[in-house]
PyMOL commands that place a pseudoatom at each C-alpha (Angstrom):
pseudoatom trace, name=CA, resn=MET, resi=1, chain=A, elem=C, hetatm=0, pos=[0.000, 0.000, 0.000]
pseudoatom trace, name=CA, resn=THR, resi=2, chain=A, elem=C, hetatm=0, pos=[1.098, 3.538, -0.648]
pseudoatom trace, name=CA, resn=GLU, resi=3, chain=A, elem=C, hetatm=0, pos=[1.599, 6.059, 2.146]
pseudoatom trace, name=CA, resn=LYS, resi=4, chain=A, elem=C, hetatm=0, pos=[-1.607, 7.808, 1.067]
pseudoatom trace, name=CA, resn=GLU, resi=5, chain=A, elem=C, hetatm=0, pos=[-3.613, 4.597, 1.297]
pseudoatom trace, name=CA, resn=VAL, resi=6, chain=A, elem=C, hetatm=0, pos=[-2.211, 3.804, 4.736]
pseudoatom trace, name=CA, resn=ALA, resi=7, chain=A, elem=C, hetatm=0, pos=[-3.231, 7.289, 5.893]
pseudoatom trace, name=CA, resn=LYS, resi=8, chain=A, elem=C, hetatm=0, pos=[-6.807, 6.584, 4.810]
pseudoatom trace, name=CA, resn=LEU, resi=9, chain=A, elem=C, hetatm=0, pos=[-6.884, 3.591, 7.135]
pseudoatom trace, name=CA, resn=GLN, resi=10, chain=A, elem=C, hetatm=0, pos=[-5.922, 5.516, 10.282]
pseudoatom trace, name=CA, resn=TYR, resi=11, chain=A, elem=C, hetatm=0, pos=[-9.455, 5.487, 11.720]
pseudoatom trace, name=CA, resn=GLU, resi=12, chain=A, elem=C, hetatm=0, pos=[-9.963, 1.836, 10.847]
pseudoatom trace, name=CA, resn=TYR, resi=13, chain=A, elem=C, hetatm=0, pos=[-6.643, 0.860, 12.465]
pseudoatom trace, name=CA, resn=LYS, resi=14, chain=A, elem=C, hetatm=0, pos=[-7.588, 2.693, 15.674]
pseudoatom trace, name=CA, resn=CYS, resi=15, chain=A, elem=C, hetatm=0, pos=[-10.837, 0.748, 15.814]
pseudoatom trace, name=CA, resn=LEU, resi=16, chain=A, elem=C, hetatm=0, pos=[-9.067, -2.546, 15.180]
pseudoatom trace, name=CA, resn=GLU, resi=17, chain=A, elem=C, hetatm=0, pos=[-6.526, -1.777, 17.897]
pseudoatom trace, name=CA, resn=ARG, resi=18, chain=A, elem=C, hetatm=0, pos=[-9.247, -1.348, 20.491]
pseudoatom trace, name=CA, resn=GLY, resi=19, chain=A, elem=C, hetatm=0, pos=[-10.856, -4.642, 19.548]
pseudoatom trace, name=CA, resn=ASP, resi=20, chain=A, elem=C, hetatm=0, pos=[-13.534, -3.737, 17.018]
pseudoatom trace, name=CA, resn=LYS, resi=21, chain=A, elem=C, hetatm=0, pos=[-13.919, -6.489, 14.413]
pseudoatom trace, name=CA, resn=TYR, resi=22, chain=A, elem=C, hetatm=0, pos=[-16.554, -5.195, 12.032]
pseudoatom trace, name=CA, resn=ILE, resi=23, chain=A, elem=C, hetatm=0, pos=[-16.121, -1.546, 11.058]
pseudoatom trace, name=CA, resn=ALA, resi=24, chain=A, elem=C, hetatm=0, pos=[-18.837, 0.010, 8.928]
pseudoatom trace, name=CA, resn=GLY, resi=25, chain=A, elem=C, hetatm=0, pos=[-18.445, 3.120, 6.807]
pseudoatom trace, name=CA, resn=CYS, resi=26, chain=A, elem=C, hetatm=0, pos=[-21.450, 5.219, 5.855]
pseudoatom trace, name=CA, resn=ASP, resi=27, chain=A, elem=C, hetatm=0, pos=[-21.905, 8.076, 3.389]
pseudoatom trace, name=CA, resn=GLU, resi=28, chain=A, elem=C, hetatm=0, pos=[-24.592, 9.798, 1.348]
pseudoatom trace, name=CA, resn=VAL, resi=29, chain=A, elem=C, hetatm=0, pos=[-24.939, 11.324, -2.089]
pseudoatom trace, name=CA, resn=GLY, resi=30, chain=A, elem=C, hetatm=0, pos=[-27.610, 13.648, -3.356]
pseudoatom trace, name=CA, resn=ARG, resi=31, chain=A, elem=C, hetatm=0, pos=[-28.179, 16.137, -0.559]
pseudoatom trace, name=CA, resn=GLY, resi=32, chain=A, elem=C, hetatm=0, pos=[-27.875, 19.111, -2.900]
pseudoatom trace, name=CA, resn=PRO, resi=33, chain=A, elem=C, hetatm=0, pos=[-29.808, 18.256, -6.097]
pseudoatom trace, name=CA, resn=LEU, resi=34, chain=A, elem=C, hetatm=0, pos=[-33.162, 19.747, -7.043]
pseudoatom trace, name=CA, resn=ALA, resi=35, chain=A, elem=C, hetatm=0, pos=[-34.486, 16.342, -8.081]
pseudoatom trace, name=CA, resn=GLY, resi=36, chain=A, elem=C, hetatm=0, pos=[-34.168, 12.697, -7.183]
pseudoatom trace, name=CA, resn=PRO, resi=37, chain=A, elem=C, hetatm=0, pos=[-33.671, 10.856, -3.915]
pseudoatom trace, name=CA, resn=VAL, resi=38, chain=A, elem=C, hetatm=0, pos=[-30.909, 11.143, -1.368]
pseudoatom trace, name=CA, resn=VAL, resi=39, chain=A, elem=C, hetatm=0, pos=[-28.998, 7.844, -1.428]
pseudoatom trace, name=CA, resn=CYS, resi=40, chain=A, elem=C, hetatm=0, pos=[-26.921, 6.365, 1.379]
pseudoatom trace, name=CA, resn=CYS, resi=41, chain=A, elem=C, hetatm=0, pos=[-24.646, 3.369, 1.663]
pseudoatom trace, name=CA, resn=ALA, resi=42, chain=A, elem=C, hetatm=0, pos=[-23.320, 1.527, 4.694]
pseudoatom trace, name=CA, resn=ILE, resi=43, chain=A, elem=C, hetatm=0, pos=[-20.596, -1.011, 4.090]
pseudoatom trace, name=CA, resn=ILE, resi=44, chain=A, elem=C, hetatm=0, pos=[-18.236, -3.316, 5.982]
pseudoatom trace, name=CA, resn=MET, resi=45, chain=A, elem=C, hetatm=0, pos=[-14.996, -4.064, 4.142]
pseudoatom trace, name=CA, resn=PRO, resi=46, chain=A, elem=C, hetatm=0, pos=[-12.217, -6.562, 4.861]
pseudoatom trace, name=CA, resn=LEU, resi=47, chain=A, elem=C, hetatm=0, pos=[-9.198, -4.635, 6.157]
pseudoatom trace, name=CA, resn=ASP, resi=48, chain=A, elem=C, hetatm=0, pos=[-6.307, -7.067, 5.753]
pseudoatom trace, name=CA, resn=ASP, resi=49, chain=A, elem=C, hetatm=0, pos=[-3.536, -5.713, 3.532]
pseudoatom trace, name=CA, resn=GLU, resi=50, chain=A, elem=C, hetatm=0, pos=[-4.305, -8.110, 0.669]
pseudoatom trace, name=CA, resn=SER, resi=51, chain=A, elem=C, hetatm=0, pos=[-7.940, -6.989, 0.475]
pseudoatom trace, name=CA, resn=ILE, resi=52, chain=A, elem=C, hetatm=0, pos=[-7.412, -3.223, 0.328]
pseudoatom trace, name=CA, resn=ILE, resi=53, chain=A, elem=C, hetatm=0, pos=[-8.565, -1.798, -3.010]
pseudoatom trace, name=CA, resn=GLU, resi=54, chain=A, elem=C, hetatm=0, pos=[-6.235, 0.796, -4.509]
pseudoatom trace, name=CA, resn=GLY, resi=55, chain=A, elem=C, hetatm=0, pos=[-7.631, 4.129, -5.622]
pseudoatom trace, name=CA, resn=VAL, resi=56, chain=A, elem=C, hetatm=0, pos=[-10.567, 4.436, -3.206]
pseudoatom trace, name=CA, resn=ASP, resi=57, chain=A, elem=C, hetatm=0, pos=[-11.284, 8.113, -2.513]
pseudoatom trace, name=CA, resn=ASP, resi=58, chain=A, elem=C, hetatm=0, pos=[-14.059, 10.650, -2.212]
pseudoatom trace, name=CA, resn=SER, resi=59, chain=A, elem=C, hetatm=0, pos=[-16.351, 9.642, -5.102]
pseudoatom trace, name=CA, resn=LYS, resi=60, chain=A, elem=C, hetatm=0, pos=[-16.375, 13.214, -6.444]
pseudoatom trace, name=CA, resn=LYS, resi=61, chain=A, elem=C, hetatm=0, pos=[-12.611, 13.022, -7.004]
pseudoatom trace, name=CA, resn=VAL, resi=62, chain=A, elem=C, hetatm=0, pos=[-12.757, 9.854, -9.092]
pseudoatom trace, name=CA, resn=SER, resi=63, chain=A, elem=C, hetatm=0, pos=[-13.584, 9.739, -12.805]
pseudoatom trace, name=CA, resn=ILE, resi=64, chain=A, elem=C, hetatm=0, pos=[-16.834, 8.093, -13.868]
pseudoatom trace, name=CA, resn=LYS, resi=65, chain=A, elem=C, hetatm=0, pos=[-15.110, 5.135, -15.529]
pseudoatom trace, name=CA, resn=LYS, resi=66, chain=A, elem=C, hetatm=0, pos=[-12.792, 4.504, -12.598]
pseudoatom trace, name=CA, resn=ARG, resi=67, chain=A, elem=C, hetatm=0, pos=[-15.628, 5.001, -10.092]
pseudoatom trace, name=CA, resn=GLU, resi=68, chain=A, elem=C, hetatm=0, pos=[-17.746, 2.329, -11.775]
pseudoatom trace, name=CA, resn=LYS, resi=69, chain=A, elem=C, hetatm=0, pos=[-14.832, -0.097, -11.841]
pseudoatom trace, name=CA, resn=LEU, resi=70, chain=A, elem=C, hetatm=0, pos=[-14.079, 0.578, -8.167]
pseudoatom trace, name=CA, resn=ALA, resi=71, chain=A, elem=C, hetatm=0, pos=[-17.739, 0.059, -7.249]
pseudoatom trace, name=CA, resn=GLU, resi=72, chain=A, elem=C, hetatm=0, pos=[-17.645, -3.392, -8.845]
pseudoatom trace, name=CA, resn=GLU, resi=73, chain=A, elem=C, hetatm=0, pos=[-14.505, -4.317, -6.891]
pseudoatom trace, name=CA, resn=ILE, resi=74, chain=A, elem=C, hetatm=0, pos=[-15.907, -2.929, -3.648]
pseudoatom trace, name=CA, resn=LEU, resi=75, chain=A, elem=C, hetatm=0, pos=[-19.192, -4.817, -3.952]
pseudoatom trace, name=CA, resn=ALA, resi=76, chain=A, elem=C, hetatm=0, pos=[-17.338, -8.031, -4.830]
pseudoatom trace, name=CA, resn=LYS, resi=77, chain=A, elem=C, hetatm=0, pos=[-15.181, -7.803, -1.693]
pseudoatom trace, name=CA, resn=ALA, resi=78, chain=A, elem=C, hetatm=0, pos=[-17.656, -6.313, 0.781]
pseudoatom trace, name=CA, resn=ILE, resi=79, chain=A, elem=C, hetatm=0, pos=[-18.458, -8.322, 3.898]
pseudoatom trace, name=CA, resn=SER, resi=80, chain=A, elem=C, hetatm=0, pos=[-21.837, -6.590, 4.113]
pseudoatom trace, name=CA, resn=VAL, resi=81, chain=A, elem=C, hetatm=0, pos=[-23.398, -3.700, 2.222]
pseudoatom trace, name=CA, resn=ARG, resi=82, chain=A, elem=C, hetatm=0, pos=[-26.712, -1.875, 2.256]
pseudoatom trace, name=CA, resn=VAL, resi=83, chain=A, elem=C, hetatm=0, pos=[-27.947, 0.946, 0.006]
pseudoatom trace, name=CA, resn=CYS, resi=84, chain=A, elem=C, hetatm=0, pos=[-31.060, 2.942, 0.928]
pseudoatom trace, name=CA, resn=ARG, resi=85, chain=A, elem=C, hetatm=0, pos=[-32.829, 6.001, -0.442]
pseudoatom trace, name=CA, resn=ILE, resi=86, chain=A, elem=C, hetatm=0, pos=[-35.310, 8.619, 0.683]
pseudoatom trace, name=CA, resn=GLU, resi=87, chain=A, elem=C, hetatm=0, pos=[-37.610, 9.963, -2.006]
pseudoatom trace, name=CA, resn=PRO, resi=88, chain=A, elem=C, hetatm=0, pos=[-38.260, 13.654, -2.811]
pseudoatom trace, name=CA, resn=LYS, resi=89, chain=A, elem=C, hetatm=0, pos=[-41.719, 13.738, -1.218]
pseudoatom trace, name=CA, resn=GLU, resi=90, chain=A, elem=C, hetatm=0, pos=[-40.336, 12.693, 2.160]
pseudoatom trace, name=CA, resn=ILE, resi=91, chain=A, elem=C, hetatm=0, pos=[-37.381, 15.067, 1.789]
pseudoatom trace, name=CA, resn=ASP, resi=92, chain=A, elem=C, hetatm=0, pos=[-39.915, 17.886, 1.428]
pseudoatom trace, name=CA, resn=GLU, resi=93, chain=A, elem=C, hetatm=0, pos=[-41.809, 16.669, 4.476]
pseudoatom trace, name=CA, resn=ILE, resi=94, chain=A, elem=C, hetatm=0, pos=[-38.951, 16.261, 6.959]
pseudoatom trace, name=CA, resn=ASN, resi=95, chain=A, elem=C, hetatm=0, pos=[-36.127, 18.345, 5.331]
pseudoatom trace, name=CA, resn=ILE, resi=96, chain=A, elem=C, hetatm=0, pos=[-32.948, 17.108, 3.704]
pseudoatom trace, name=CA, resn=LEU, resi=97, chain=A, elem=C, hetatm=0, pos=[-30.838, 16.847, 6.864]
pseudoatom trace, name=CA, resn=GLU, resi=98, chain=A, elem=C, hetatm=0, pos=[-33.376, 14.665, 8.665]
pseudoatom trace, name=CA, resn=ALA, resi=99, chain=A, elem=C, hetatm=0, pos=[-33.916, 12.637, 5.492]
pseudoatom trace, name=CA, resn=THR, resi=100, chain=A, elem=C, hetatm=0, pos=[-30.172, 12.025, 5.232]
pseudoatom trace, name=CA, resn=LYS, resi=101, chain=A, elem=C, hetatm=0, pos=[-29.908, 10.926, 8.860]
pseudoatom trace, name=CA, resn=LYS, resi=102, chain=A, elem=C, hetatm=0, pos=[-32.906, 8.628, 8.464]
pseudoatom trace, name=CA, resn=CYS, resi=103, chain=A, elem=C, hetatm=0, pos=[-31.470, 7.130, 5.284]
pseudoatom trace, name=CA, resn=MET, resi=104, chain=A, elem=C, hetatm=0, pos=[-28.085, 6.516, 6.904]
pseudoatom trace, name=CA, resn=ALA, resi=105, chain=A, elem=C, hetatm=0, pos=[-29.679, 4.895, 9.951]
pseudoatom trace, name=CA, resn=GLN, resi=106, chain=A, elem=C, hetatm=0, pos=[-31.704, 2.587, 7.703]
pseudoatom trace, name=CA, resn=CYS, resi=107, chain=A, elem=C, hetatm=0, pos=[-28.520, 1.506, 5.941]
pseudoatom trace, name=CA, resn=VAL, resi=108, chain=A, elem=C, hetatm=0, pos=[-26.652, 0.772, 9.141]
pseudoatom trace, name=CA, resn=THR, resi=109, chain=A, elem=C, hetatm=0, pos=[-29.469, -1.147, 10.805]
pseudoatom trace, name=CA, resn=GLY, resi=110, chain=A, elem=C, hetatm=0, pos=[-30.121, -3.007, 7.560]
pseudoatom trace, name=CA, resn=LEU, resi=111, chain=A, elem=C, hetatm=0, pos=[-26.657, -4.543, 7.296]
pseudoatom trace, name=CA, resn=ASP, resi=112, chain=A, elem=C, hetatm=0, pos=[-26.759, -8.340, 7.598]
pseudoatom trace, name=CA, resn=VAL, resi=113, chain=A, elem=C, hetatm=0, pos=[-23.615, -8.224, 9.744]
pseudoatom trace, name=CA, resn=THR, resi=114, chain=A, elem=C, hetatm=0, pos=[-23.889, -6.031, 12.841]
pseudoatom trace, name=CA, resn=PRO, resi=115, chain=A, elem=C, hetatm=0, pos=[-20.949, -3.601, 12.963]
pseudoatom trace, name=CA, resn=ASP, resi=116, chain=A, elem=C, hetatm=0, pos=[-19.033, -2.929, 16.179]
pseudoatom trace, name=CA, resn=VAL, resi=117, chain=A, elem=C, hetatm=0, pos=[-18.523, 0.701, 15.206]
pseudoatom trace, name=CA, resn=LEU, resi=118, chain=A, elem=C, hetatm=0, pos=[-19.694, 3.104, 12.513]
pseudoatom trace, name=CA, resn=LEU, resi=119, chain=A, elem=C, hetatm=0, pos=[-17.478, 5.614, 10.735]
pseudoatom trace, name=CA, resn=CYS, resi=120, chain=A, elem=C, hetatm=0, pos=[-19.754, 8.233, 9.225]
pseudoatom trace, name=CA, resn=ASP, resi=121, chain=A, elem=C, hetatm=0, pos=[-19.116, 11.172, 6.929]
pseudoatom trace, name=CA, resn=ALA, resi=122, chain=A, elem=C, hetatm=0, pos=[-19.727, 14.283, 9.073]
pseudoatom trace, name=CA, resn=LEU, resi=123, chain=A, elem=C, hetatm=0, pos=[-22.995, 13.230, 10.724]
pseudoatom trace, name=CA, resn=ASP, resi=124, chain=A, elem=C, hetatm=0, pos=[-23.548, 11.560, 14.091]
pseudoatom trace, name=CA, resn=ILE, resi=125, chain=A, elem=C, hetatm=0, pos=[-26.091, 8.848, 13.327]
pseudoatom trace, name=CA, resn=LYS, resi=126, chain=A, elem=C, hetatm=0, pos=[-28.261, 7.684, 16.202]
pseudoatom trace, name=CA, resn=THR, resi=127, chain=A, elem=C, hetatm=0, pos=[-28.479, 3.905, 16.219]
pseudoatom trace, name=CA, resn=ASN, resi=128, chain=A, elem=C, hetatm=0, pos=[-27.415, 1.299, 18.749]
pseudoatom trace, name=CA, resn=ILE, resi=129, chain=A, elem=C, hetatm=0, pos=[-24.003, 1.246, 17.031]
pseudoatom trace, name=CA, resn=PRO, resi=130, chain=A, elem=C, hetatm=0, pos=[-21.295, 3.623, 18.341]
pseudoatom trace, name=CA, resn=CYS, resi=131, chain=A, elem=C, hetatm=0, pos=[-20.747, 6.319, 15.706]
pseudoatom trace, name=CA, resn=VAL, resi=132, chain=A, elem=C, hetatm=0, pos=[-17.584, 8.249, 14.885]
pseudoatom trace, name=CA, resn=PRO, resi=133, chain=A, elem=C, hetatm=0, pos=[-18.432, 11.287, 12.706]
pseudoatom trace, name=CA, resn=ILE, resi=134, chain=A, elem=C, hetatm=0, pos=[-15.515, 12.372, 10.506]
pseudoatom trace, name=CA, resn=ILE, resi=135, chain=A, elem=C, hetatm=0, pos=[-15.515, 15.683, 8.645]
pseudoatom trace, name=CA, resn=LYS, resi=136, chain=A, elem=C, hetatm=0, pos=[-14.650, 15.016, 4.973]
pseudoatom trace, name=CA, resn=GLY, resi=137, chain=A, elem=C, hetatm=0, pos=[-14.692, 11.362, 5.928]
pseudoatom trace, name=CA, resn=ASP, resi=138, chain=A, elem=C, hetatm=0, pos=[-15.084, 10.186, 2.330]
pseudoatom trace, name=CA, resn=ALA, resi=139, chain=A, elem=C, hetatm=0, pos=[-11.579, 11.524, 1.645]
pseudoatom trace, name=CA, resn=LYS, resi=140, chain=A, elem=C, hetatm=0, pos=[-10.031, 10.536, 4.997]
pseudoatom trace, name=CA, resn=SER, resi=141, chain=A, elem=C, hetatm=0, pos=[-11.418, 7.047, 5.625]
pseudoatom trace, name=CA, resn=TYR, resi=142, chain=A, elem=C, hetatm=0, pos=[-11.064, 4.051, 3.316]
pseudoatom trace, name=CA, resn=THR, resi=143, chain=A, elem=C, hetatm=0, pos=[-14.334, 2.500, 4.492]
pseudoatom trace, name=CA, resn=ILE, resi=144, chain=A, elem=C, hetatm=0, pos=[-16.350, 5.711, 4.128]
pseudoatom trace, name=CA, resn=GLY, resi=145, chain=A, elem=C, hetatm=0, pos=[-14.741, 6.208, 0.714]
pseudoatom trace, name=CA, resn=CYS, resi=146, chain=A, elem=C, hetatm=0, pos=[-15.993, 2.769, -0.337]
pseudoatom trace, name=CA, resn=ALA, resi=147, chain=A, elem=C, hetatm=0, pos=[-19.513, 3.703, 0.797]
pseudoatom trace, name=CA, resn=SER, resi=148, chain=A, elem=C, hetatm=0, pos=[-19.248, 7.007, -1.059]
pseudoatom trace, name=CA, resn=ILE, resi=149, chain=A, elem=C, hetatm=0, pos=[-18.356, 5.322, -4.340]
pseudoatom trace, name=CA, resn=VAL, resi=150, chain=A, elem=C, hetatm=0, pos=[-21.090, 2.680, -4.136]
pseudoatom trace, name=CA, resn=ALA, resi=151, chain=A, elem=C, hetatm=0, pos=[-23.735, 5.281, -3.295]
pseudoatom trace, name=CA, resn=LYS, resi=152, chain=A, elem=C, hetatm=0, pos=[-22.606, 7.625, -6.069]
pseudoatom trace, name=CA, resn=VAL, resi=153, chain=A, elem=C, hetatm=0, pos=[-22.618, 4.953, -8.768]
pseudoatom trace, name=CA, resn=TYR, resi=154, chain=A, elem=C, hetatm=0, pos=[-26.036, 3.708, -7.621]
pseudoatom trace, name=CA, resn=ARG, resi=155, chain=A, elem=C, hetatm=0, pos=[-27.594, 7.178, -7.670]
pseudoatom trace, name=CA, resn=ASP, resi=156, chain=A, elem=C, hetatm=0, pos=[-26.036, 8.205, -10.992]
pseudoatom trace, name=CA, resn=LYS, resi=157, chain=A, elem=C, hetatm=0, pos=[-27.390, 5.089, -12.695]
pseudoatom trace, name=CA, resn=LEU, resi=158, chain=A, elem=C, hetatm=0, pos=[-30.781, 5.713, -11.139]
pseudoatom trace, name=CA, resn=MET, resi=159, chain=A, elem=C, hetatm=0, pos=[-30.859, 9.272, -12.485]
pseudoatom trace, name=CA, resn=ASP, resi=160, chain=A, elem=C, hetatm=0, pos=[-29.821, 7.977, -15.910]
pseudoatom trace, name=CA, resn=GLU, resi=161, chain=A, elem=C, hetatm=0, pos=[-32.902, 5.728, -15.859]
pseudoatom trace, name=CA, resn=TYR, resi=162, chain=A, elem=C, hetatm=0, pos=[-35.120, 8.614, -14.766]
pseudoatom trace, name=CA, resn=ALA, resi=163, chain=A, elem=C, hetatm=0, pos=[-33.755, 10.631, -17.694]
pseudoatom trace, name=CA, resn=LYS, resi=164, chain=A, elem=C, hetatm=0, pos=[-35.495, 8.189, -20.053]
pseudoatom trace, name=CA, resn=GLN, resi=165, chain=A, elem=C, hetatm=0, pos=[-38.826, 8.844, -18.321]
pseudoatom trace, name=CA, resn=TYR, resi=166, chain=A, elem=C, hetatm=0, pos=[-38.371, 12.611, -18.064]
pseudoatom trace, name=CA, resn=PRO, resi=167, chain=A, elem=C, hetatm=0, pos=[-36.144, 13.679, -20.979]
pseudoatom trace, name=CA, resn=ALA, resi=168, chain=A, elem=C, hetatm=0, pos=[-36.949, 17.401, -20.667]
pseudoatom trace, name=CA, resn=TYR, resi=169, chain=A, elem=C, hetatm=0, pos=[-34.760, 17.785, -17.578]
pseudoatom trace, name=CA, resn=MET, resi=170, chain=A, elem=C, hetatm=0, pos=[-31.613, 16.063, -18.931]
pseudoatom trace, name=CA, resn=PHE, resi=171, chain=A, elem=C, hetatm=0, pos=[-31.050, 14.094, -15.733]
pseudoatom trace, name=CA, resn=GLU, resi=172, chain=A, elem=C, hetatm=0, pos=[-28.433, 12.007, -17.543]
pseudoatom trace, name=CA, resn=LYS, resi=173, chain=A, elem=C, hetatm=0, pos=[-26.254, 15.130, -17.640]
pseudoatom trace, name=CA, resn=ASN, resi=174, chain=A, elem=C, hetatm=0, pos=[-27.055, 16.917, -14.387]
pseudoatom trace, name=CA, resn=LYS, resi=175, chain=A, elem=C, hetatm=0, pos=[-28.092, 13.994, -12.103]
pseudoatom trace, name=CA, resn=GLY, resi=176, chain=A, elem=C, hetatm=0, pos=[-30.746, 16.296, -10.689]
pseudoatom trace, name=CA, resn=TYR, resi=177, chain=A, elem=C, hetatm=0, pos=[-28.426, 19.158, -9.744]
pseudoatom trace, name=CA, resn=GLY, resi=178, chain=A, elem=C, hetatm=0, pos=[-29.413, 22.739, -10.473]
pseudoatom trace, name=CA, resn=THR, resi=179, chain=A, elem=C, hetatm=0, pos=[-27.639, 23.473, -13.721]
pseudoatom trace, name=CA, resn=ALA, resi=180, chain=A, elem=C, hetatm=0, pos=[-28.806, 26.425, -15.798]
pseudoatom trace, name=CA, resn=ALA, resi=181, chain=A, elem=C, hetatm=0, pos=[-30.384, 24.108, -18.365]
pseudoatom trace, name=CA, resn=HIS, resi=182, chain=A, elem=C, hetatm=0, pos=[-32.171, 22.113, -15.666]
pseudoatom trace, name=CA, resn=ILE, resi=183, chain=A, elem=C, hetatm=0, pos=[-33.597, 25.237, -14.011]
pseudoatom trace, name=CA, resn=LYS, resi=184, chain=A, elem=C, hetatm=0, pos=[-34.689, 26.548, -17.403]
pseudoatom trace, name=CA, resn=ALA, resi=185, chain=A, elem=C, hetatm=0, pos=[-36.550, 23.292, -18.083]
pseudoatom trace, name=CA, resn=ILE, resi=186, chain=A, elem=C, hetatm=0, pos=[-38.375, 23.507, -14.754]
pseudoatom trace, name=CA, resn=LYS, resi=187, chain=A, elem=C, hetatm=0, pos=[-39.466, 27.070, -15.519]
pseudoatom trace, name=CA, resn=GLU, resi=188, chain=A, elem=C, hetatm=0, pos=[-40.639, 26.125, -19.006]
pseudoatom trace, name=CA, resn=VAL, resi=189, chain=A, elem=C, hetatm=0, pos=[-42.442, 22.809, -18.411]
pseudoatom trace, name=CA, resn=GLY, resi=190, chain=A, elem=C, hetatm=0, pos=[-42.840, 22.778, -14.629]
pseudoatom trace, name=CA, resn=PRO, resi=191, chain=A, elem=C, hetatm=0, pos=[-41.465, 20.173, -12.216]
pseudoatom trace, name=CA, resn=CYS, resi=192, chain=A, elem=C, hetatm=0, pos=[-42.068, 16.429, -12.299]
pseudoatom trace, name=CA, resn=GLU, resi=193, chain=A, elem=C, hetatm=0, pos=[-42.680, 14.080, -9.383]
pseudoatom trace, name=CA, resn=LEU, resi=194, chain=A, elem=C, hetatm=0, pos=[-38.934, 13.731, -8.849]
pseudoatom trace, name=CA, resn=HIS, resi=195, chain=A, elem=C, hetatm=0, pos=[-38.428, 17.393, -8.000]
pseudoatom trace, name=CA, resn=ARG, resi=196, chain=A, elem=C, hetatm=0, pos=[-38.057, 18.524, -4.415]
pseudoatom trace, name=CA, resn=ARG, resi=197, chain=A, elem=C, hetatm=0, pos=[-40.627, 21.278, -4.069]
pseudoatom trace, name=CA, resn=SER, resi=198, chain=A, elem=C, hetatm=0, pos=[-38.806, 22.743, -1.059]
pseudoatom trace, name=CA, resn=PHE, resi=199, chain=A, elem=C, hetatm=0, pos=[-35.671, 23.118, -3.201]
pseudoatom trace, name=CA, resn=ILE, resi=200, chain=A, elem=C, hetatm=0, pos=[-37.258, 24.844, -6.201]
pseudoatom trace, name=CA, resn=LYS, resi=201, chain=A, elem=C, hetatm=0, pos=[-39.657, 27.205, -4.426]
pseudoatom trace, name=CA, resn=ASN, resi=202, chain=A, elem=C, hetatm=0, pos=[-37.364, 30.215, -4.961]
pseudoatom trace, name=CA, resn=PHE, resi=203, chain=A, elem=C, hetatm=0, pos=[-37.730, 30.113, -8.744]
pseudoatom trace, name=CA, resn=TRP, resi=204, chain=A, elem=C, hetatm=0, pos=[-40.913, 28.114, -9.343]
pseudoatom trace, name=CA, resn=ALA, resi=205, chain=A, elem=C, hetatm=0, pos=[-44.207, 29.259, -7.841]
pseudoatom trace, name=CA, resn=GLN, resi=206, chain=A, elem=C, hetatm=0, pos=[-46.582, 26.379, -7.233]
pseudoatom trace, name=CA, resn=PRO, resi=207, chain=A, elem=C, hetatm=0, pos=[-49.941, 26.974, -8.969]
pseudoatom trace, name=CA, resn=GLU, resi=208, chain=A, elem=C, hetatm=0, pos=[-52.839, 27.570, -6.580]
pseudoatom trace, name=CA, resn=SER, resi=209, chain=A, elem=C, hetatm=0, pos=[-54.762, 24.675, -8.130]
pseudoatom trace, name=CA, resn=GLU, resi=210, chain=A, elem=C, hetatm=0, pos=[-52.183, 22.283, -6.716]
for i in range(1, 210): cmd.bond("trace and resi %d" % i, "trace and resi %d" % (i + 1))
show_as sticks, trace
zoom trace
C-alpha cells in the first residue's frame, strides 16, 4: 500500500486496535440536487492488507469510468453492504438533513452483519451502534470512501434511468443538480414528481390549483 492509502486507514486501524472487528463506513450522495432521492450506503470491508482496493477516494474526485470499476470491486469484496434512499416527497416533508440521517440509519441497521462501530461522513447517526463522525470522511477514511463510491454509482445510474422517463430535464447530464439548463426546463415545463418542491420554491411558484 502507498503512504496515502495507509493514511486513509488511520481510523480503521484505531478501531481494530481497540478490539472492534466489524467496522462500517457510511456516506450519502444527493443532498444538494433539485431532483431525485438522497442515497446512502453503509458497508463493511475486509481490512487485511491483501484486500485493500487501490484508488478508493471521495467519489467526487474519481472519474466516472474509474468510479464504476471501483464500485464493482468494492461490492465483490464487501463483507456486508446496504444501500437505501429517501424519495423527494419525504425530503420535502422532513427536510434534507433529517432525510439524510434517516437514510443513513436505515442503511446501518439493515446490514446483515452487525458492525461494532460506525465511521460516518460528518454526521452523528443515532443507532445502537457507536458512531464516529468524521468531517470530509469520504476523503479521509477508506471505508467511508468505499460507501461514497457505491452510493454515487447507484444514484447516478438511477438518475440515468429517470432521464429516459423525463427527458426534458436532462437528468443524464445533471443527475438532478441545479444546472442552468435544468432550471430553465423547470421554468418552461414545470417540475415532475422527482423534483423537491422545497428546493425549487425560490424560482418556481406552485400553482394555486395544486
